[in-house]
C-alpha positions in Angstrom: -54.2 -54.3 55.9 -54.7 -51.8 53.1 -54.1 -52.9 49.5 -51.6 -50.9 47.4 -53.0 -48.4 45.0 -52.8 -49.4 41.5 -51.3 -46.9 38.9 -54.3 -47.2 36.7 -56.6 -45.9 39.3 -54.4 -42.8 39.9 -54.4 -41.9 36.2 -58.1 -42.3 36.0 -58.5 -39.9 39.0 -56.3 -37.2 37.5 -58.1 -37.4 34.2 -61.4 -37.0 35.9 -60.3 -33.8 37.7 -58.9 -32.2 34.6 -62.0 -33.1 32.7 -64.1 -31.5 35.3 -62.1 -28.3 35.2 -62.4 -28.2 31.4 -66.1 -28.6 31.5 -66.4 -25.8 34.1 -64.2 -23.4 32.0 -66.1 -24.2 28.9 -69.3 -23.5 30.7 -68.0 -20.1 31.9 -66.9 -19.0 28.5 -70.1 -20.1 26.9 -72.1 -18.6 29.7 -70.2 -15.3 29.5 -70.7 -15.1 25.8 -74.3 -16.0 26.2 -74.6 -13.4 29.0 -73.1 -10.7 26.9 -75.3 -11.5 24.0 -78.2 -11.6 26.3 -77.3 -8.2 27.7 -76.9 -6.8 24.2 -80.2 -8.3 23.3 -81.8 -6.9 26.4 -80.1 -3.5 26.1 -82.5 -0.7 27.2 -81.6 1.4 24.2 -79.0 2.8 21.9 -76.0 4.7 23.4 -75.5 8.5 22.8 -73.6 9.5 19.7 -73.0 13.1 21.0 -69.4 13.9 20.3 -68.9 16.0 23.4 -65.7 18.1 23.1 -64.6 16.0 20.1 -61.6 14.4 21.9 -61.0 10.7 21.8 -61.1 9.0 25.2 -60.6 5.2 25.7 -60.1 4.9 22.0 -63.5 6.2 21.0 -65.1 9.6 20.5 -68.7 8.7 21.4 -70.4 6.2 23.6 -72.2 4.8 20.6 -68.9 3.2 19.5 -69.0 1.1 22.7 -72.4 -0.4 22.0 -70.9 -3.9 21.3 -68.5 -3.7 24.3 -70.7 -3.7 27.3 -67.7 -4.6 29.5 -66.2 -1.2 28.8 -68.8 0.3 31.1 -70.2 -2.6 33.1 -67.8 -4.5 35.3 -69.9 -7.7 35.2 -68.7 -10.2 37.8 -65.8 -8.0 38.9 -67.0 -6.9 42.3 -63.9 -4.8 43.0 -64.9 -2.1 40.5 -68.0 0.0 39.8 -69.5 1.7 36.7 -68.1 5.0 37.9 -64.6 3.5 38.1 -64.8 2.5 34.5 -66.1 6.0 33.6 -63.0 7.6 35.1 -60.8 5.2 33.2 -61.7 7.1 30.1 -62.7 10.5 31.4 -59.4 11.5 33.0 -60.3 15.2 32.7 -63.0 14.5 35.4 -60.3 13.0 37.6 -58.4 16.3 37.4 -61.5 18.3 38.1 -62.2 16.4 41.3 -58.7 17.4 42.6 -59.2 21.1 41.8 -61.2 22.9 44.6 -62.5 25.5 42.0 -63.5 23.0 39.3 -67.1 21.8 38.8 -66.7 18.2 39.8 -65.0 19.0 43.0 -68.0 21.2 44.1 -70.8 18.9 43.1 -72.2 16.3 45.5 -72.2 12.5 44.7 -69.2 12.8 42.2 -68.4 9.2 43.2 -71.6 8.1 41.4 -71.5 9.2 37.8 -74.9 7.7 37.2 -76.4 10.3 39.6 -76.2 12.9 36.8 -75.3 10.9 33.7 -77.5 8.1 32.3 -77.3 6.3 29.0 -79.2 4.1 26.6 -81.7 6.8 25.8 -81.0 7.1 22.1 -78.4 8.5 19.8 -79.4 12.2 20.3 -80.5 11.9 23.9 -79.2 14.3 26.6 -77.3 12.1 29.1 -76.7 14.8 31.6 -79.4 15.6 34.1 -79.1 18.0 37.1 -81.4 19.6 39.6 -81.3 23.4 38.8 -81.9 24.4 42.4 -78.9 22.4 43.6 -76.6 23.0 40.7 -73.6 25.4 41.6 -73.8 27.3 38.3 -71.0 29.7 39.3 -68.7 26.7 39.2 -68.9 26.6 35.5 -67.8 30.2 35.3 -71.2 31.9 35.2 -73.3 32.7 38.2 -77.1 33.1 38.0 -77.3 36.0 40.5 -78.4 38.5 37.9 -80.4 36.0 35.8 -83.3 35.1 38.0 -85.9 36.5 35.6 -86.1 36.9 31.8 -86.7 40.2 30.1 -90.4 39.4 30.1 -90.3 38.9 33.9 -90.7 35.1 33.9 -88.4 32.9 36.0 -85.5 31.5 34.0 -85.5 27.9 32.9 -82.5 25.9 32.0 -83.7 25.5 28.4 -83.9 29.3 28.0 -80.1 29.4 27.7 -79.4 25.7 26.9 -81.7 25.2 24.0 -80.1 22.0 22.6 -78.1 20.4 25.3 -77.4 21.0 29.0 -73.7 20.8 28.5 -73.5 23.3 25.6 -74.3 27.0 25.4 -74.5 29.1 22.3 -72.7 32.5 23.0 -75.1 34.3 20.7 -77.9 33.5 23.1 -76.9 36.3 25.4 -77.3 39.0 22.7 -80.5 37.4 21.4 -82.1 37.7 24.8 -80.6 41.1 26.0 -81.4 42.9 22.8 -85.1 42.5 23.7 -84.6 44.6 26.8 -82.0 47.1 25.6 -81.8 47.1 21.8 -79.8 50.3 21.4 -77.3 49.4 24.1 -76.8 45.9 22.8 -76.3 47.0 19.2 -73.5 49.3 20.2 -72.1 46.9 22.8 -71.9 44.0 20.4 -70.3 46.2 17.7 -67.6 47.3 20.2 -66.9 44.1 22.1 -68.3 41.2 20.0 -70.9 38.5 20.7 -69.0 36.3 23.1 -70.4 37.9 26.2 -69.1 35.2 28.5 -65.5 36.3 27.8 -66.1 39.3 30.1 -69.4 38.7 31.9 -69.7 36.0 34.5 -73.3 36.7 35.6 -72.4 38.6 38.8 -73.4 41.9 37.1 -70.3 43.8 38.4 -70.2 46.1 35.3 -73.6 47.7 35.6 -73.8 51.4 36.4 -73.0 52.2 40.0 -71.4 48.7 40.6 -68.0 48.9 38.9 -65.4 51.0 40.6 -62.9 52.0 38.0 -60.6 53.6 40.7 -59.7 50.1 41.9 -57.9 49.5 38.5 -55.4 52.2 39.3 -56.9 54.7 36.9 -59.6 56.9 38.5 -62.3 58.2 36.1 -62.9 61.9 36.6 -64.4 64.8 34.6 -65.2 63.9 31.0 -63.5 60.5 31.5 -66.3 59.5 33.7 -68.8 60.2 31.0 -66.9 58.4 28.2 -67.9 55.0 27.0 -65.7 52.0 27.7 -65.1 51.3 24.0 -63.4 54.7 23.4 -60.4 53.6 25.6 -60.7 49.8 25.3 -60.8 49.5 21.6 -60.9 46.1 20.0 -61.0 44.3 23.4 -63.0 41.0 23.4 -62.0 39.5 26.7 -61.2 40.5 30.3 -57.4 40.4 30.0 -57.6 43.0 27.2 -59.2 45.5 29.6 -56.3 45.1 32.0 -53.8 45.8 29.3 -55.2 49.2 28.3 -52.6 52.0 28.2 -53.0 54.9 30.6 -50.9 57.4 28.8 -52.9 60.4 27.5 -51.4 60.2 24.0 -53.0 56.8 23.6 -56.4 58.4 23.1 -55.5 62.1 22.6 -52.8 61.7 20.0 -54.6 63.8 17.4 -55.6 66.6 19.8 -52.1 66.8 21.2 -50.5 66.8 17.7 -52.7 69.7 16.6 -51.8 71.7 19.7 -48.1 70.8 20.2 -46.9 69.3 16.9 -45.4 66.0 16.1 -43.3 65.9 19.4 -46.5 65.2 21.4 -45.5 61.6 22.1 -42.3 62.6 23.7 -42.0 66.1 25.0 -45.7 66.5 25.9 -46.5 63.0 27.1 -47.2 64.3 30.6 -50.4 66.1 29.6 -51.8 66.1 33.1 -49.2 68.7 34.1 -51.2 71.3 32.1 -54.5 69.8 31.2 -57.4 68.6 33.3 -60.0 65.9 32.7 -62.9 68.3 32.6 -61.8 70.1 29.5 -58.8 70.1 27.2 -58.8 73.9 27.2 -57.8 76.0 28.9 -54.5 74.5 30.1 -54.1 74.7 33.8 -50.4 74.8 34.3 -49.3 77.5 36.7 -46.3 79.1 35.2 -45.9 81.4 38.2 -44.4 78.4 40.0 -41.4 78.5 37.7 -38.6 81.1 37.7 -40.4 82.9 34.8 -44.0 84.0 35.7 -46.0 84.8 32.6 -47.4 88.4 32.5 -48.9 90.6 29.9 -48.8 89.3 26.4 -46.6 86.4 27.4 -49.8 84.8 28.8 -51.3 84.4 25.4 -48.2 83.0 23.7 -48.5 79.3 22.8 -46.3 77.0 24.8 -44.6 75.6 21.7 -43.4 79.0 20.6 -40.9 79.1 23.5 -40.6 75.4 24.3 -39.4 74.0 21.0 -38.6 70.6 22.5 -38.8 69.0 25.9 -41.0 71.1 28.2 -38.7 70.4 31.1 -35.6 71.5 29.2 -34.2 74.8 30.8 -34.8 77.9 28.7 -33.0 81.3 28.8 -34.9 84.0 30.6 -33.2 86.7 28.5 -35.5 88.6 26.3 -33.0 88.3 23.4 -33.7 84.5 23.4 -37.0 85.3 21.7 -36.9 89.0 20.8 -34.3 90.2 18.4 -33.0 93.7 19.3 -34.0 96.5 17.0 -31.3 98.0 14.8 -31.2 101.3 16.8 -30.7 99.4 20.0 -27.7 97.6 18.7 -26.1 100.8 17.4 -26.7 102.6 20.7 -25.5 99.6 22.7 -28.4 99.2 25.1 -27.5 95.7 26.0 -30.0 92.9 26.6 -31.7 94.0 29.9 -34.8 95.0 28.0 -37.0 95.1 31.2 -35.3 98.4 32.1 -37.5 100.1 29.5 -39.9 97.5 28.1 -42.8 95.6 29.7 -44.7 92.5 28.6 -47.8 94.5 28.0 -46.5 96.4 25.0 -43.0 96.3 23.4 -43.4 99.7 21.6 -44.4 101.6 24.7 -40.9 101.8 26.1 -40.4 103.5 29.5 -37.2 104.0 31.4 -38.7 102.8 34.7 -35.3 102.7 36.5 -34.1 106.1 35.2 -31.6 107.6 37.6 -32.8 111.1 36.7 -36.4 112.2 37.6 -37.5 113.0 34.1 -40.9 114.3 35.3 -39.1 116.8 37.6 -41.6 115.8 40.3 -44.6 117.0 38.3 -45.9 113.6 37.4 -45.8 114.6 33.7 -44.5 112.0 31.4 -41.8 113.0 28.9 -40.9 111.2 25.8 -37.3 109.8 25.6 -36.5 111.9 22.5 -37.1 115.1 24.3 -33.9 114.6 26.2 -32.2 112.2 23.9 -32.8 113.5 20.4 -29.6 112.1 18.9 -29.3 108.9 20.8 -29.7 107.5 24.3 -26.0 107.8 25.2 -26.3 111.6 25.0 -28.8 113.9 26.5 -29.6 117.6 26.5 -31.7 119.8 28.8 -31.9 122.6 26.3 -35.1 121.4 24.5 -37.0 122.7 27.6 -34.6 124.9 29.5 -32.8 128.2 28.8 -29.8 127.6 26.6 -28.5 131.1 25.7 -24.7 130.6 26.1 -23.9 134.1 27.4 -26.7 134.2 29.9 -25.8 130.7 31.2 -22.2 131.7 31.7 -23.1 134.9 33.6 -25.5 133.0 35.8 -23.2 130.1 36.6 -20.1 132.3 37.2 -21.8 134.0 40.1 -22.6 130.7 41.8 -19.7 128.3 40.8 -16.2 128.3 39.4 -17.4 127.0 36.1 -15.9 129.0 33.4 -16.0 126.6 30.4 -19.2 126.7 28.3 -18.7 123.0 27.3 -18.8 122.0 31.0 -22.3 123.6 31.2 -23.7 121.0 28.8 -23.6 118.3 31.5 -26.5 119.7 33.6 -27.1 116.5 35.6 -23.6 116.8 36.9 -24.8 119.4 39.3 -28.6 119.2 39.1 -29.0 115.6 40.1 -32.6 115.9 41.2 -33.7 117.9 38.2 -34.7 120.9 40.2 -33.4 124.5 40.2 -31.0 123.9 43.0 -27.7 122.2 42.2 -24.4 121.4 43.7 -21.4 123.3 42.3 -18.0 122.0 41.5 -16.9 122.8 45.1 -20.2 121.8 46.7 -21.7 125.3 46.8 -25.5 125.7 46.6 -26.9 127.4 43.6 -29.9 129.9 43.6 -33.4 129.3 42.3 -33.9 130.7 38.8 -36.5 130.6 36.2 -35.9 128.3 33.2 -35.9 131.2 30.7 -34.3 133.9 32.8 -30.8 135.2 32.1 -30.2 137.0 35.4 
């Protein structure tokens, strides 16, 4: 038969167990502290003090600030986490890169193991990033090495040729310093026009070299003198790629001064469509075909400046009447010639008037040209044939009485009434045919 347990024995058992736990806990704390101190004492070297991008992560800006906090990077006895896990706790920007297919850390191998490329404890100024150049996808950082296989001297490129101080940093001036050795004149002009930050536009693919860049794919084909014009003349003040895409394509953007000299201040509005008249090979001569309009230019009209007739909008309709530009002479107004100037005048010479649509054959079939004043000495509404033909009143009456019923001398002043063709034959008042007679005969 078992003896009953005494209360004192139970209390002593409980105390023993609690004492054991306390001893173990104390040992762990002491041991952990000792381990940390041991790790610090046995540290392979100082941590890097490089500021990186200058942003604070995990409460610090450099690894050197964590030198007394080993647990920030080393999980110790926690087997559920790795050093890389602790890296990502602070470097959340790398977490985002791993999710982006185009970002660097999504294209690199072994991104689960930060120590594959980044190692510490090499000193305050040590480079903690190490990569294999042959395996590194350089285009993933925004600059391909396709056109940078050899230096200007012909030697193969080394990483330190461009990354002189640290692998993760690049001095933009390094481009100009290197390229000026190969093309000093080009680089001097190029830097002056577009600045020293070459990587803002160039990504190492060499797509802008002569024969490689196709400007027609931008929507603005380069032809004529445009094809021989430097980029900086149209893309002024541009220092990055987005600026090139924002260039204006209107002619007045570059040719404002030339247009103003030729057309006046209205160049930005009325004459904005320069290509209607001008080509890219030369500003002059203008190539607009005025014959396609309802007013073809002939004679002296061909040498008249456009702005002399087109005071405003080129497309605004203009009057085709001569009087719109040419004020009628005083004698024309008095005689009432009207505004159909083309009946007498041509565009070759205003003063050499010629009644081209004259109803009376003024040359009498001889081809000899007579001046207007020969028949119209007192005005164009009246005429006389007597400056050339017989005009003795008695002789005229005797001659015409034999052939017609005309008995009135006044009626004989209107010769064309019967002599419509200007020859010696004429139709009488009753349609009778007259006889041939010499101009100065009276029989």
